[in-house]
Biopython code that builds the backbone (N, CA, C, O; Angstrom):
import numpy as np
from Bio.PDB.StructureBuilder import StructureBuilder

atoms = [
    (1, "UNK", "N", (-11.382, 198.727, -37.936)),
    (1, "UNK", "CA", (-11.412, 200.134, -37.624)),
    (1, "UNK", "C", (-12.812, 200.573, -37.209)),
    (1, "UNK", "O", (-12.964, 201.516, -36.432)),
    (2, "UNK", "N", (-13.824, 199.897, -37.719)),
    (2, "UNK", "CA", (-15.196, 200.230, -37.345)),
    (2, "UNK", "C", (-15.383, 200.052, -35.841)),
    (2, "UNK", "O", (-16.125, 200.811, -35.217)),
    (3, "UNK", "N", (-14.724, 199.067, -35.259)),
    (3, "UNK", "CA", (-14.810, 198.848, -33.808)),
    (3, "UNK", "C", (-14.269, 200.046, -33.037)),
    (3, "UNK", "O", (-14.760, 200.349, -31.950)),
    (4, "UNK", "N", (-13.283, 200.720, -33.573)),
    (4, "UNK", "CA", (-12.706, 201.896, -32.901)),
    (4, "UNK", "C", (-13.704, 203.042, -32.820)),
    (4, "UNK", "O", (-13.552, 203.931, -31.982)),
    (5, "UNK", "N", (-14.718, 203.041, -33.670)),
    (5, "UNK", "CA", (-15.739, 204.083, -33.616)),
    (5, "UNK", "C", (-16.547, 204.007, -32.330)),
    (5, "UNK", "O", (-17.177, 204.988, -31.933)),
    (6, "UNK", "N", (-16.536, 202.859, -31.682)),
    (6, "UNK", "CA", (-17.284, 202.671, -30.436)),
    (6, "UNK", "C", (-16.518, 203.190, -29.229)),
    (6, "UNK", "O", (-17.092, 203.345, -28.151)),
    (7, "UNK", "N", (-15.235, 203.459, -29.396)),
    (7, "UNK", "CA", (-14.388, 203.925, -28.297)),
    (7, "UNK", "C", (-14.259, 205.440, -28.417)),
    (7, "UNK", "O", (-13.644, 205.955, -29.351)),
    (8, "UNK", "N", (-14.848, 206.140, -27.458)),
    (8, "UNK", "CA", (-14.955, 207.594, -27.569)),
    (8, "UNK", "C", (-13.628, 208.298, -27.816)),
    (8, "UNK", "O", (-13.570, 209.201, -28.651)),
    (9, "UNK", "N", (-12.568, 207.920, -27.126)),
    (9, "UNK", "CA", (-11.304, 208.638, -27.297)),
    (9, "UNK", "C", (-10.572, 208.269, -28.590)),
    (9, "UNK", "O", (-9.570, 208.900, -28.926)),
    (10, "UNK", "N", (-11.052, 207.265, -29.313)),
    (10, "UNK", "CA", (-10.457, 206.892, -30.604)),
    (10, "UNK", "C", (-11.330, 207.290, -31.798)),
    (10, "UNK", "O", (-10.903, 207.204, -32.949)),
    (11, "UNK", "N", (-12.533, 207.719, -31.509)),
    (11, "UNK", "CA", (-13.546, 207.929, -32.551)),
    (11, "UNK", "C", (-13.093, 208.874, -33.658)),
    (11, "UNK", "O", (-13.194, 208.534, -34.836)),
    (12, "UNK", "N", (-12.598, 210.046, -33.301)),
    (12, "UNK", "CA", (-12.226, 211.023, -34.334)),
    (12, "UNK", "C", (-11.125, 210.481, -35.234)),
    (12, "UNK", "O", (-11.199, 210.607, -36.457)),
    (13, "UNK", "N", (-10.111, 209.883, -34.637)),
    (13, "UNK", "CA", (-9.006, 209.350, -35.428)),
    (13, "UNK", "C", (-9.485, 208.223, -36.345)),
    (13, "UNK", "O", (-9.045, 208.121, -37.489)),
    (14, "UNK", "N", (-10.378, 207.388, -35.844)),
    (14, "UNK", "CA", (-10.915, 206.295, -36.662)),
    (14, "UNK", "C", (-11.730, 206.836, -37.828)),
    (14, "UNK", "O", (-11.636, 206.331, -38.946)),
    (15, "UNK", "N", (-12.519, 207.851, -37.568)),
    (15, "UNK", "CA", (-13.327, 208.466, -38.629)),
    (15, "UNK", "C", (-12.418, 209.040, -39.710)),
    (15, "UNK", "O", (-12.643, 208.823, -40.901)),
    (16, "UNK", "N", (-11.399, 209.767, -39.293)),
    (16, "UNK", "CA", (-10.491, 210.367, -40.267)),
    (16, "UNK", "C", (-9.748, 209.297, -41.064)),
    (16, "UNK", "O", (-9.533, 209.455, -42.266)),
    (17, "UNK", "N", (-9.360, 208.222, -40.406)),
    (17, "UNK", "CA", (-8.671, 207.128, -41.108)),
    (17, "UNK", "C", (-9.590, 206.474, -42.129)),
    (17, "UNK", "O", (-9.155, 206.150, -43.234)),
    (18, "UNK", "N", (-10.842, 206.278, -41.776)),
    (18, "UNK", "CA", (-11.791, 205.684, -42.717)),
    (18, "UNK", "C", (-11.982, 206.591, -43.934)),
    (18, "UNK", "O", (-12.092, 206.108, -45.060)),
    (19, "UNK", "N", (-12.020, 207.893, -43.707)),
    (19, "UNK", "CA", (-12.126, 208.836, -44.817)),
    (19, "UNK", "C", (-10.923, 208.740, -45.750)),
    (19, "UNK", "O", (-11.066, 208.846, -46.968)),
    (20, "UNK", "N", (-9.748, 208.541, -45.180)),
    (20, "UNK", "CA", (-8.539, 208.410, -45.999)),
    (20, "UNK", "C", (-8.556, 207.124, -46.825)),
    (20, "UNK", "O", (-8.016, 207.088, -47.930)),
    (21, "UNK", "N", (-9.169, 206.081, -46.295)),
    (21, "UNK", "CA", (-9.281, 204.811, -47.028)),
    (21, "UNK", "C", (-10.179, 205.004, -48.253)),
    (21, "UNK", "O", (-9.941, 204.410, -49.305)),
    (22, "UNK", "N", (-11.207, 205.833, -48.107)),
    (22, "UNK", "CA", (-12.098, 206.125, -49.228)),
    (22, "UNK", "C", (-13.066, 204.995, -49.523)),
    (22, "UNK", "O", (-13.493, 204.298, -48.603)),
    (23, "UNK", "N", (-13.427, 204.794, -50.799)),
    (23, "UNK", "CA", (-14.450, 203.819, -51.177)),
    (23, "UNK", "C", (-14.262, 202.401, -50.637)),
    (23, "UNK", "O", (-15.267, 201.740, -50.377)),
    (24, "UNK", "N", (-13.059, 201.900, -50.456)),
    (24, "UNK", "CA", (-12.944, 200.561, -49.879)),
    (24, "UNK", "C", (-13.498, 200.453, -48.444)),
    (24, "UNK", "O", (-13.682, 199.345, -47.940)),
    (25, "UNK", "N", (-13.759, 201.575, -47.798)),
    (25, "UNK", "CA", (-14.288, 201.576, -46.428)),
    (25, "UNK", "C", (-15.813, 201.618, -46.398)),
    (25, "UNK", "O", (-16.401, 202.018, -45.393)),
    (26, "UNK", "N", (-16.450, 201.211, -47.482)),
    (26, "UNK", "CA", (-17.920, 201.275, -47.555)),
    (26, "UNK", "C", (-18.634, 200.557, -46.422)),
    (26, "UNK", "O", (-19.738, 200.951, -46.046)),
    (27, "UNK", "N", (-18.031, 199.518, -45.875)),
    (27, "UNK", "CA", (-18.665, 198.778, -44.777)),
    (27, "UNK", "C", (-18.885, 199.659, -43.549)),
    (27, "UNK", "O", (-19.712, 199.334, -42.697)),
    (28, "UNK", "N", (-18.167, 200.749, -43.451)),
    (28, "UNK", "CA", (-18.296, 201.647, -42.301)),
    (28, "UNK", "C", (-19.409, 202.669, -42.462)),
    (28, "UNK", "O", (-19.696, 203.409, -41.521)),
    (29, "UNK", "N", (-20.040, 202.731, -43.619)),
    (29, "UNK", "CA", (-21.058, 203.756, -43.870)),
    (29, "UNK", "C", (-22.162, 203.752, -42.809)),
    (29, "UNK", "O", (-22.476, 204.824, -42.293)),
    (30, "UNK", "N", (-22.769, 202.621, -42.452)),
    (30, "UNK", "CA", (-23.838, 202.680, -41.431)),
    (30, "UNK", "C", (-23.362, 203.265, -40.093)),
    (30, "UNK", "O", (-24.090, 204.036, -39.468)),
    (31, "UNK", "N", (-22.177, 202.914, -39.659)),
    (31, "UNK", "CA", (-21.653, 203.439, -38.399)),
    (31, "UNK", "C", (-21.391, 204.939, -38.497)),
    (31, "UNK", "O", (-21.644, 205.678, -37.545)),
    (32, "UNK", "N", (-20.888, 205.387, -39.640)),
    (32, "UNK", "CA", (-20.618, 206.812, -39.827)),
    (32, "UNK", "C", (-21.916, 207.610, -39.923)),
    (32, "UNK", "O", (-21.995, 208.728, -39.413)),
    (33, "UNK", "N", (-22.916, 207.052, -40.562)),
    (33, "UNK", "CA", (-24.216, 207.721, -40.638)),
    (33, "UNK", "C", (-24.763, 207.926, -39.229)),
    (33, "UNK", "O", (-25.323, 208.979, -38.926)),
    (34, "UNK", "N", (-24.604, 206.927, -38.372)),
    (34, "UNK", "CA", (-25.085, 207.025, -36.995)),
    (34, "UNK", "C", (-24.350, 208.112, -36.209)),
    (34, "UNK", "O", (-24.899, 208.651, -35.248)),
    (35, "UNK", "N", (-23.139, 208.435, -36.595)),
    (35, "UNK", "CA", (-22.342, 209.430, -35.875)),
    (35, "UNK", "C", (-22.445, 210.836, -36.446)),
    (35, "UNK", "O", (-21.995, 211.785, -35.804)),
    (36, "UNK", "N", (-23.016, 210.998, -37.613)),
    (36, "UNK", "CA", (-22.956, 212.293, -38.295)),
    (36, "UNK", "C", (-23.700, 213.420, -37.580)),
    (36, "UNK", "O", (-23.471, 214.590, -37.889)),
    (37, "UNK", "N", (-24.575, 213.103, -36.642)),
    (37, "UNK", "CA", (-25.282, 214.155, -35.915)),
    (37, "UNK", "C", (-24.738, 214.373, -34.509)),
    (37, "UNK", "O", (-25.300, 215.159, -33.746)),
    (38, "UNK", "N", (-23.659, 213.693, -34.159)),
    (38, "UNK", "CA", (-23.052, 213.892, -32.844)),
    (38, "UNK", "C", (-22.273, 215.199, -32.826)),
    (38, "UNK", "O", (-21.618, 215.557, -33.805)),
    (39, "UNK", "N", (-22.348, 215.895, -31.722)),
    (39, "UNK", "CA", (-21.746, 217.227, -31.608)),
    (39, "UNK", "C", (-20.240, 217.240, -31.845)),
    (39, "UNK", "O", (-19.739, 218.099, -32.571)),
    (40, "UNK", "N", (-19.520, 216.315, -31.252)),
    (40, "UNK", "CA", (-18.063, 216.389, -31.312)),
    (40, "UNK", "C", (-17.448, 215.803, -32.574)),
    (40, "UNK", "O", (-16.367, 216.227, -32.983)),
    (41, "UNK", "N", (-18.105, 214.849, -33.192)),
    (41, "UNK", "CA", (-17.487, 214.172, -34.343)),
    (41, "UNK", "C", (-18.334, 214.198, -35.608)),
    (41, "UNK", "O", (-17.927, 213.668, -36.641)),
    (42, "UNK", "N", (-19.489, 214.802, -35.533)),
    (42, "UNK", "CA", (-20.401, 214.800, -36.675)),
    (42, "UNK", "C", (-19.806, 215.344, -37.950)),
    (42, "UNK", "O", (-19.996, 214.765, -39.020)),
    (43, "UNK", "N", (-19.095, 216.440, -37.856)),
    (43, "UNK", "CA", (-18.497, 217.044, -39.052)),
    (43, "UNK", "C", (-17.448, 216.129, -39.671)),
    (43, "UNK", "O", (-17.306, 216.077, -40.893)),
    (44, "UNK", "N", (-16.709, 215.405, -38.823)),
    (44, "UNK", "CA", (-15.702, 214.467, -39.325)),
    (44, "UNK", "C", (-16.374, 213.268, -39.984)),
    (44, "UNK", "O", (-15.897, 212.765, -41.001)),
    (45, "UNK", "N", (-17.477, 212.815, -39.404)),
    (45, "UNK", "CA", (-18.217, 211.693, -39.984)),
    (45, "UNK", "C", (-18.783, 212.079, -41.352)),
    (45, "UNK", "O", (-18.728, 211.287, -42.293)),
    (46, "UNK", "N", (-19.322, 213.285, -41.464)),
    (46, "UNK", "CA", (-19.862, 213.749, -42.746)),
    (46, "UNK", "C", (-18.769, 213.836, -43.809)),
    (46, "UNK", "O", (-18.983, 213.471, -44.965)),
    (47, "UNK", "N", (-17.600, 214.322, -43.407)),
    (47, "UNK", "CA", (-16.476, 214.422, -44.338)),
    (47, "UNK", "C", (-16.027, 213.031, -44.787)),
    (47, "UNK", "O", (-15.779, 212.808, -45.972)),
    (48, "UNK", "N", (-15.926, 212.104, -43.846)),
    (48, "UNK", "CA", (-15.521, 210.737, -44.188)),
    (48, "UNK", "C", (-16.544, 210.088, -45.110)),
    (48, "UNK", "O", (-16.176, 209.411, -46.070)),
    (49, "UNK", "N", (-17.827, 210.291, -44.823)),
    (49, "UNK", "CA", (-18.867, 209.717, -45.687)),
    (49, "UNK", "C", (-18.722, 210.237, -47.116)),
    (49, "UNK", "O", (-18.849, 209.478, -48.077)),
    (50, "UNK", "N", (-18.462, 211.514, -47.244)),
    (50, "UNK", "CA", (-18.285, 212.112, -48.572)),
    (50, "UNK", "C", (-17.117, 211.469, -49.309)),
    (50, "UNK", "O", (-17.216, 211.172, -50.500)),
    (51, "UNK", "N", (-16.018, 211.256, -48.606)),
    (51, "UNK", "CA", (-14.841, 210.646, -49.234)),
    (51, "UNK", "C", (-15.081, 209.184, -49.591)),
    (51, "UNK", "O", (-14.629, 208.711, -50.634)),
    (52, "UNK", "N", (-15.784, 208.478, -48.732)),
    (52, "UNK", "CA", (-16.066, 207.059, -48.985)),
    (52, "UNK", "C", (-17.028, 206.911, -50.146)),
    (52, "UNK", "O", (-16.877, 206.017, -50.979)),
    (53, "UNK", "N", (-18.005, 207.779, -50.198)),
    (53, "UNK", "CA", (-18.998, 207.715, -51.283)),
    (53, "UNK", "C", (-18.479, 208.315, -52.584)),
    (53, "UNK", "O", (-19.116, 208.180, -53.629)),
    (54, "UNK", "N", (-17.330, 208.974, -52.525)),
    (54, "UNK", "CA", (-16.727, 209.539, -53.734)),
    (54, "UNK", "C", (-17.336, 210.851, -54.146)),
    (54, "UNK", "O", (-17.301, 211.207, -55.324)),
    (55, "UNK", "N", (-17.898, 211.583, -53.193)),
    (55, "UNK", "CA", (-18.533, 212.886, -53.504)),
    (55, "UNK", "C", (-17.515, 213.993, -53.502)),
    (55, "UNK", "O", (-17.862, 215.150, -53.740)),
]
sb = StructureBuilder()
sb.init_structure("model")
sb.init_model(0)
sb.init_chain("A")
sb.init_seg("    ")
for serial, (resi, resn, name, xyz) in enumerate(atoms, 1):
    if name == "N":
        sb.init_residue(resn, " ", resi, " ")
    sb.init_atom(name, np.array(xyz, "f"), 0.0, 1.0, " ", f" {name:<3s}", serial, name[0])
structure = sb.get_structure()
């Protein structure tokens, strides 16, 4: 699923799916951190990071 983050038209859905996976998706944290400041998906990346980190 981390590979889908590189495909612009799949990015949002991949981010949301990773957030739903939660802590087992920890391997995606670096990729999500890199996306958290992007205009179109940053808010979704921040939300997914929170869910993955258990915040």
